[in-house]
Backbone as CSV, one residue per row, in Angstrom:
resi,resn,N_x,N_y,N_z,CA_x,CA_y,CA_z,C_x,C_y,C_z
1,MET,97.902,87.801,95.635,97.774,88.591,94.429,99.180,88.862,93.905
2,ARG,99.355,88.694,92.618,100.648,88.950,91.986,100.879,90.448,91.810
3,ALA,101.986,90.790,91.179,102.356,92.194,90.965,101.181,92.995,90.406
4,ASN,101.222,94.286,90.651,100.127,95.173,90.258,100.142,95.450,88.753
5,VAL,99.772,94.447,87.984,99.645,94.583,86.539,98.156,94.619,86.243
6,LEU,97.715,95.684,85.613,96.290,95.828,85.321,96.055,95.765,83.823
7,THR,94.946,95.150,83.455,94.493,95.191,82.071,93.097,95.801,82.073
8,TYR,92.744,96.416,80.969,91.475,97.126,80.860,90.747,96.669,79.611
9,ARG,89.423,96.677,79.695,88.601,96.468,78.505,87.253,97.125,78.729
10,LEU,86.559,97.369,77.622,85.210,97.912,77.720,84.254,96.824,78.185
11,ALA,83.295,97.209,78.991,82.295,96.275,79.509,81.272,95.930,78.434
12,THR,80.626,94.790,78.629,79.458,94.405,77.841,78.363,94.019,78.826
13,ARG,77.185,93.813,78.323,76.084,93.416,79.216,76.328,92.050,79.844
14,ASP,77.200,91.251,79.234,77.545,89.952,79.813,78.323,90.093,81.119
15,ASP,78.814,91.280,81.420,79.580,91.529,82.642,78.697,91.912,83.829
16,LEU,77.395,91.889,83.644,76.465,92.359,84.675,76.706,91.709,86.035
17,ALA,76.774,90.399,86.106,76.915,89.711,87.395,78.224,90.082,88.086
18,ALA,79.313,90.148,87.339,80.613,90.471,87.933,80.642,91.910,88.451
19,VAL,80.086,92.845,87.685,80.052,94.243,88.117,79.135,94.388,89.326
20,ASP,77.981,93.745,89.288,77.065,93.751,90.432,77.775,93.276,91.699
21,ALA,78.520,92.188,91.594,79.207,91.621,92.756,80.255,92.594,93.298
22,LEU,81.024,93.229,92.417,82.039,94.183,92.877,81.384,95.368,93.580
23,LEU,80.338,95.927,92.989,79.650,97.067,93.597,79.027,96.687,94.936
24,ALA,78.424,95.512,95.004,77.758,95.068,96.236,78.753,94.852,97.373
25,ARG,79.985,94.475,97.050,81.020,94.318,98.083,81.663,95.658,98.435
26,SER,81.905,96.467,97.430,82.686,97.686,97.610,81.912,98.818,98.289
27,TYR,80.783,99.194,97.739,80.077,100.374,98.241,79.728,100.295,99.730
28,PRO,79.136,99.221,100.216,78.793,99.201,101.643,80.011,99.351,102.557
29,GLN,81.125,98.746,102.193,82.315,98.840,103.039,82.967,100.215,102.966
30,LEU,83.087,100.756,101.767,83.823,102.006,101.601,83.033,103.241,102.013
31,LEU,81.718,103.186,101.940,80.907,104.365,102.233,80.466,104.463,103.687
32,ALA,80.629,103.409,104.454,80.089,103.349,105.816,80.621,104.449,106.735
33,TRP,81.836,104.920,106.522,82.408,105.953,107.387,81.832,107.337,107.113
34,ASP,81.290,107.544,105.934,80.869,108.883,105.533,79.360,109.089,105.445
35,TYR,78.594,108.035,105.688,77.141,108.141,105.578,76.475,107.526,106.795
36,PRO,75.352,108.111,107.229,74.644,107.569,108.389,73.979,106.233,108.047
37,PRO,73.660,105.457,109.076,73.018,104.155,108.846,71.763,104.239,107.983
38,SER,70.987,105.311,108.108,69.757,105.420,107.310,70.065,105.429,105.817
39,VAL,71.122,106.110,105.402,71.516,106.135,103.987,72.085,104.781,103.581
40,MET,72.851,104.175,104.468,73.450,102.874,104.157,72.372,101.813,103.934
41,VAL,71.263,101.927,104.643,70.193,100.931,104.529,69.263,101.216,103.353
42,THR,68.975,102.493,103.094,67.991,102.814,102.051,68.604,103.088,100.684
43,ALA,69.663,103.881,100.633,70.195,104.335,99.343,71.309,103.464,98.783
44,VAL,72.221,103.020,99.626,73.387,102.291,99.114,73.001,101.006,98.383
45,PRO,72.025,100.230,98.855,71.654,99.044,98.070,71.158,99.383,96.656
46,LEU,70.586,100.559,96.474,70.141,100.970,95.140,71.323,101.402,94.272
47,LEU,72.321,102.018,94.882,73.514,102.446,94.147,74.405,101.271,93.765
48,ALA,74.434,100.282,94.613,75.367,99.163,94.448,74.814,98.106,93.498
49,ARG,74.288,98.554,92.387,73.741,97.668,91.349,74.301,98.090,90.001
50,ALA,74.730,97.120,89.226,75.207,97.413,87.873,74.061,97.967,87.038
51,GLN,74.379,98.847,86.125,73.389,99.463,85.253,73.574,98.927,83.835
52,PRO,72.650,98.078,83.376,72.811,97.450,82.053,73.057,98.447,80.927
53,GLY,72.408,99.600,80.964,72.622,100.596,79.919,74.056,101.097,79.871
54,LEU,74.670,101.255,81.034,76.074,101.665,81.079,76.981,100.561,80.552
55,LEU,76.681,99.323,80.942,77.537,98.204,80.545,77.600,98.044,79.037
56,GLY,76.540,98.371,78.344,76.516,98.235,76.894,76.776,99.530,76.145
57,SER,77.234,100.557,76.841,77.356,101.889,76.234,78.607,102.094,75.386
58,GLY,79.607,101.250,75.570,80.880,101.466,74.889,81.749,102.509,75.569
59,THR,81.309,102.984,76.749,82.081,103.975,77.503,82.252,103.565,78.967
60,TYR,82.010,102.299,79.256,82.144,101.806,80.631,83.265,100.779,80.662
61,TRP,84.249,101.021,81.510,85.488,100.248,81.533,85.566,99.301,82.721
62,LEU,86.283,98.205,82.519,86.597,97.245,83.572,88.109,97.150,83.697
63,ALA,88.610,97.036,84.918,90.034,96.813,85.180,90.185,95.442,85.829
64,PHE,91.166,94.692,85.361,91.440,93.352,85.886,92.864,93.298,86.421
65,ASP,93.051,92.562,87.522,94.392,92.410,88.079,95.155,91.303,87.344
66,ALA,96.368,91.016,87.798,97.226,90.027,87.141,96.640,88.622,87.200
67,ASP,95.739,88.376,88.154,95.073,87.078,88.273,93.736,87.062,87.544
68,ASP,93.479,88.073,86.728,92.264,88.221,85.929,91.003,88.374,86.784
69,ARG,91.170,88.949,87.981,90.021,89.254,88.837,89.591,90.694,88.588
70,LEU,88.291,90.916,88.571,87.771,92.266,88.382,88.212,93.130,89.561
71,ALA,88.938,94.209,89.262,89.505,95.063,90.299,88.798,96.408,90.415
72,GLY,88.166,96.860,89.334,87.496,98.147,89.366,86.655,98.363,88.124
73,VAL,85.755,99.332,88.219,84.829,99.647,87.129,84.618,101.156,87.075
74,GLY,84.240,101.650,85.905,83.899,103.061,85.800,83.762,103.494,84.357
75,GLY,83.001,104.555,84.143,82.801,105.018,82.783,82.286,106.435,82.724
76,TRP,81.725,106.758,81.574,81.188,108.097,81.364,80.056,108.030,80.347
77,THR,79.227,109.057,80.361,78.169,109.207,79.366,78.018,110.688,79.041
78,ARG,77.299,110.945,77.958,76.993,112.338,77.608,75.895,112.876,78.519
79,GLY,74.924,112.059,78.866,73.853,112.457,79.767,74.182,112.008,81.175
80,GLY,73.721,112.742,82.148,74.062,112.434,83.528,73.012,111.623,84.253
81,PRO,73.362,111.166,85.450,72.491,110.305,86.224,71.523,111.024,87.149
82,GLY,71.741,112.296,87.422,70.918,112.966,88.419,70.908,114.461,88.196
83,PRO,70.818,115.240,89.266,70.767,116.695,89.133,72.066,117.204,88.519
84,MET,71.952,117.766,87.335,73.148,118.147,86.596,73.636,119.530,86.982
85,ILE,74.907,119.668,86.841,75.565,120.921,87.138,75.310,121.896,85.992
86,GLY,75.163,121.371,84.790,74.824,122.178,83.624,76.037,122.578,82.819
87,GLY,76.367,121.779,81.817,77.568,122.069,81.071,77.412,122.052,79.571
88,GLY,76.269,121.697,79.043,76.070,121.709,77.604,76.499,120.429,76.917
89,SER,76.494,120.488,75.589,76.692,119.283,74.781,78.123,118.770,74.783
90,ARG,79.062,119.561,75.214,80.460,119.117,75.259,80.882,118.751,76.683
91,THR,79.892,118.441,77.513,80.156,118.039,78.888,79.785,116.578,79.065
92,GLY,80.737,115.791,79.533,80.490,114.388,79.838,80.304,114.204,81.332
93,HIS,79.829,113.031,81.698,79.517,112.749,83.096,80.168,111.437,83.518
94,VAL,81.011,111.496,84.537,81.637,110.300,85.089,80.545,109.471,85.737
95,ARG,80.590,108.149,85.501,79.500,107.294,85.974,80.009,106.049,86.690
96,HIS,79.429,105.770,87.821,79.511,104.500,88.549,80.930,103.941,88.651
97,VAL,81.833,104.738,89.202,83.220,104.317,89.396,83.342,103.630,90.750
98,ALA,84.013,102.493,90.777,84.251,101.783,92.035,85.488,100.914,91.908
99,THR,86.185,100.776,93.018,87.336,99.876,93.102,87.006,98.801,94.121
100,GLY,87.405,97.580,93.833,87.218,96.497,94.789,87.999,96.772,96.060
101,VAL,87.442,96.395,97.203,88.078,96.719,98.483,89.469,96.103,98.616
102,ASP,89.720,94.983,97.979,91.047,94.369,98.069,92.008,94.901,97.006
103,HIS,91.600,95.935,96.272,92.456,96.554,95.257,92.660,98.051,95.503
104,LEU,92.293,98.532,96.678,92.429,99.957,96.980,93.894,100.372,97.032
105,ARG,94.143,101.632,96.682,95.474,102.236,96.775,96.518,101.522,95.924
106,ARG,96.074,100.993,94.778,96.988,100.304,93.857,96.905,100.870,92.447
107,GLY,96.272,102.025,92.297,96.201,102.663,90.991,95.053,102.208,90.114
108,VAL,94.178,101.368,90.651,93.059,100.857,89.852,92.105,101.985,89.473
109,GLY,91.643,102.734,90.452,90.690,103.809,90.190,91.264,104.893,89.299
110,SER,92.489,105.315,89.579,93.079,106.374,88.749,93.340,105.873,87.333
111,GLY,93.766,104.618,87.180,93.953,104.060,85.839,92.656,104.041,85.052
112,LEU,91.580,103.647,85.720,90.272,103.652,85.064,89.851,105.068,84.685
113,LEU,89.956,105.980,85.638,89.476,107.334,85.373,90.295,108.015,84.279
114,LEU,91.580,107.745,84.207,92.380,108.322,83.122,91.913,107.807,81.765
115,ARG,91.538,106.530,81.679,90.976,106.002,80.430,89.645,106.680,80.107
116,VAL,88.823,106.837,81.121,87.528,107.502,80.946,87.733,108.921,80.408
117,LEU,88.631,109.673,81.027,88.864,111.054,80.605,89.442,111.117,79.194
118,ASP,90.363,110.225,78.876,90.929,110.188,77.517,89.854,109.886,76.479
119,GLN,89.009,108.885,76.768,87.964,108.514,75.814,86.974,109.660,75.632
120,ALA,86.609,110.321,76.728,85.675,111.450,76.645,86.284,112.596,75.830
121,ARG,87.545,112.881,76.055,88.230,113.939,75.296,88.240,113.595,73.809
122,GLU,88.565,112.344,73.487,88.586,111.910,72.085,87.203,111.997,71.442
123,ALA,86.149,111.887,72.254,84.775,111.986,71.748,84.303,113.438,71.646
124,GLY,85.168,114.388,71.958,84.815,115.794,71.812,84.366,116.496,73.078
125,MET,84.417,115.805,74.227,84.038,116.460,75.471,85.121,117.460,75.867
126,GLU,84.696,118.568,76.439,85.628,119.597,76.899,85.637,119.724,78.411
127,ARG,84.658,119.104,79.038,84.501,119.211,80.488,83.856,117.932,80.990
128,MET,84.213,117.544,82.211,83.597,116.369,82.836,83.007,116.779,84.176
129,GLU,81.837,116.241,84.444,81.171,116.435,85.726,81.068,115.091,86.416
130,CYS,80.972,115.135,87.721,80.689,113.897,88.434,79.923,114.205,89.703
131,LEU,79.107,113.265,90.098,78.400,113.321,91.367,79.101,112.319,92.265
132,SER,80.039,112.805,93.040,80.910,111.960,93.850,80.262,111.596,95.178
133,THR,80.581,110.410,95.658,80.269,110.112,97.051,81.156,111.007,97.917
134,ARG,80.762,111.205,99.152,81.608,111.977,100.068,82.971,111.298,100.211
135,THR,82.958,109.992,100.212,84.175,109.204,100.381,85.172,109.448,99.259
136,ALA,84.691,109.620,98.038,85.572,109.701,96.864,86.012,111.115,96.502
137,VAL,85.582,112.126,97.235,85.963,113.503,96.900,87.489,113.670,96.822
138,PRO,88.277,113.177,97.785,89.737,113.334,97.668,90.315,112.634,96.430
139,PHE,89.759,111.495,96.060,90.204,110.778,94.862,90.012,111.648,93.621
140,TYR,88.810,112.183,93.441,88.540,113.016,92.271,89.355,114.310,92.304
141,ALA,89.506,114.901,93.479,90.303,116.129,93.595,91.752,115.882,93.169
142,ALA,92.297,114.732,93.517,93.675,114.398,93.135,93.827,114.266,91.622
143,LEU,92.721,114.039,90.922,92.747,113.900,89.467,92.225,115.153,88.757
144,GLY,92.193,116.265,89.488,91.894,117.544,88.860,90.469,118.037,88.947
145,PHE,89.583,117.311,89.613,88.203,117.773,89.773,88.137,118.762,90.931
146,ARG,87.208,119.695,90.850,86.977,120.611,91.965,85.522,120.489,92.417
147,ALA,85.336,120.567,93.715,84.002,120.423,94.297,83.214,121.710,94.121
148,LEU,81.947,121.554,93.733,81.045,122.696,93.584,80.046,122.793,94.726
149,GLY,79.820,121.693,95.424,78.887,121.706,96.536,78.109,120.409,96.641
150,GLU,77.401,120.279,97.743,76.611,119.068,97.980,75.304,119.122,97.202
151,VAL,74.864,117.954,96.751,73.590,117.796,96.052,72.918,116.536,96.577
152,GLU,71.631,116.435,96.328,70.873,115.228,96.655,70.509,114.540,95.349
153,VAL,70.903,113.297,95.195,70.595,112.535,93.990,69.355,111.693,94.271
154,PRO,68.226,111.980,93.612,67.019,111.184,93.843,67.184,109.784,93.249
155,LEU,66.908,108.771,94.058,67.023,107.387,93.602,65.663,106.744,93.383
156,ARG,64.752,107.021,94.285,63.358,106.562,94.228,62.542,107.574,95.005
157,PRO,61.233,107.566,94.845,60.436,108.491,95.662,60.759,108.305,97.151
158,GLY,61.147,109.387,97.789,61.454,109.353,99.211,62.870,108.905,99.548
159,ILE,63.663,108.531,98.551,65.038,108.086,98.805,65.991,108.916,97.950
160,ALA,66.880,109.631,98.630,67.892,110.428,97.935,69.257,110.097,98.519
161,PHE,70.283,110.310,97.711,71.649,110.030,98.138,72.442,111.331,98.166
162,PRO,73.018,111.692,99.319,73.841,112.897,99.392,75.147,112.689,98.623
163,ALA,75.445,113.603,97.716,76.655,113.510,96.900,77.292,114.891,96.801
164,VAL,78.446,114.941,96.164,79.153,116.199,95.957,79.324,116.399,94.453
165,ALA,78.787,117.499,93.935,78.957,117.825,92.518,80.386,118.299,92.310
166,MET,81.045,117.715,91.297,82.430,118.067,90.990,82.573,118.265,89.486
167,VAL,83.576,119.024,89.081,83.777,119.329,87.669,85.270,119.426,87.375
168,ARG,85.604,119.137,86.121,86.994,119.235,85.661,86.994,119.547,84.170
169,ASP,87.848,120.466,83.759,88.033,120.724,82.333,88.950,119.656,81.762
170,LEU,88.734,119.337,80.489,89.597,118.349,79.830,90.667,119.044,79.003
């Protein structure tokens, strides 16, 4: 891999396969230390799927390395994915952020999230919420989010994902 030069662009639905592949590689490896095998088998495969609605939203970003390989993904929406913390119409929700395992600790995630926060602020958001994995809590905290507590995100009947509700003012 060449020098850590990143480029960013908004996702389209044509990016579905590439985003799916990054999530399918990243989530199982990165979450394994913080979740029991039962969650890894039942919930993580459901999380590690690209969401077509997000890809076409105009608020979901892709980061590429100097070799034009997809290095990370992430975005935001006005409506949230699960049990909301409750912030009103000027509250945005961080959505489906992930960094490729071979791009960790190189500024990919923070570069993406800073774009997400800037875009949300420009759209009139005053606060951002996120439902973080246990693994990503330190990442979000380093970018100004504070943890409010653990929540269960329902994925399907009988399948929930333990997450941490976090919030940050813009």
